[in-house]
C-alpha positions as CSV (number, residue, x, y, z in Angstrom):
1,M,161.2,138.9,52.8
2,G,160.5,137.1,56.0
3,R,161.0,138.2,59.6
4,V,164.3,139.6,60.6
5,K,165.7,137.9,63.7
6,E,164.4,140.4,66.3
7,A,166.3,138.8,69.2
8,S,169.7,139.4,67.6
9,M,168.9,142.9,66.4
10,S,166.9,144.2,69.3
11,K,169.9,145.6,71.2
12,Y,170.7,147.6,68.1
13,L,167.2,148.9,67.4
14,M,166.1,150.1,70.8
15,P,166.8,153.8,71.2
16,G,169.6,154.5,73.7
17,S,170.4,150.8,74.1
18,W,173.3,150.4,71.7
19,S,176.8,151.6,72.0
20,V,179.4,152.5,69.3
21,M,181.1,149.1,69.9
22,A,177.8,147.2,69.6
23,L,177.1,149.0,66.3
24,I,180.6,148.2,65.0
25,D,180.1,144.6,66.0
26,Y,176.8,144.4,64.2
27,L,178.3,146.0,61.0
28,E,181.1,143.4,61.2
29,Q,178.6,140.6,61.4
30,L,176.8,142.0,58.3
31,E,180.0,142.2,56.3
32,S,180.9,138.7,57.3
33,R,177.6,137.4,56.1
34,R,177.9,139.3,52.9
35,Q,181.4,137.9,52.2
36,G,180.3,134.3,53.1
37,R,177.3,134.5,50.8
38,R,179.4,135.9,48.0
39,L,181.9,133.1,48.3
40,L,179.1,130.5,48.4
41,A,177.6,132.0,45.2
42,E,181.1,131.6,43.5
43,M,181.5,127.9,44.4
44,D,181.2,125.4,41.6
45,E,178.9,122.4,41.6
46,T,181.6,120.1,43.0
47,Q,182.4,122.4,45.9
48,L,178.7,122.8,46.7
49,R,178.1,119.0,46.6
50,D,181.1,118.6,49.0
51,I,179.3,120.7,51.6
52,G,175.9,119.2,50.9
53,L,174.3,122.1,49.0
54,T,172.8,122.4,45.6
55,R,173.1,125.4,43.3
56,A,169.5,126.4,44.3
57,D,170.5,126.3,48.0
58,A,173.5,128.5,47.3
59,E,171.5,131.0,45.2
60,Q,168.7,131.2,47.8
61,D,171.3,132.0,50.5
62,A,173.2,134.4,48.4
63,D,170.0,136.4,47.6
64,K,169.4,137.1,51.3
65,F,170.1,140.6,52.7
66,P,173.0,140.7,55.1
67,W,170.8,141.5,58.0
68,V,168.8,138.3,57.5
69,A,170.6,135.5,59.4
């Protein structure tokens, strides 16, 4: 699976170091990544080529878990 970006998640994983607002912010980031990856997966070949990606690139990114940046 690879390493999760510890620097971006460390403030959420350390006991007592996160707040409700930080948790909400993190969850919003996860949802944004999920939506972006879903949209990327739905693009056709022409759209992918326009942004410099191949179908394989799009599938690789779409298969990532939301918490993997």
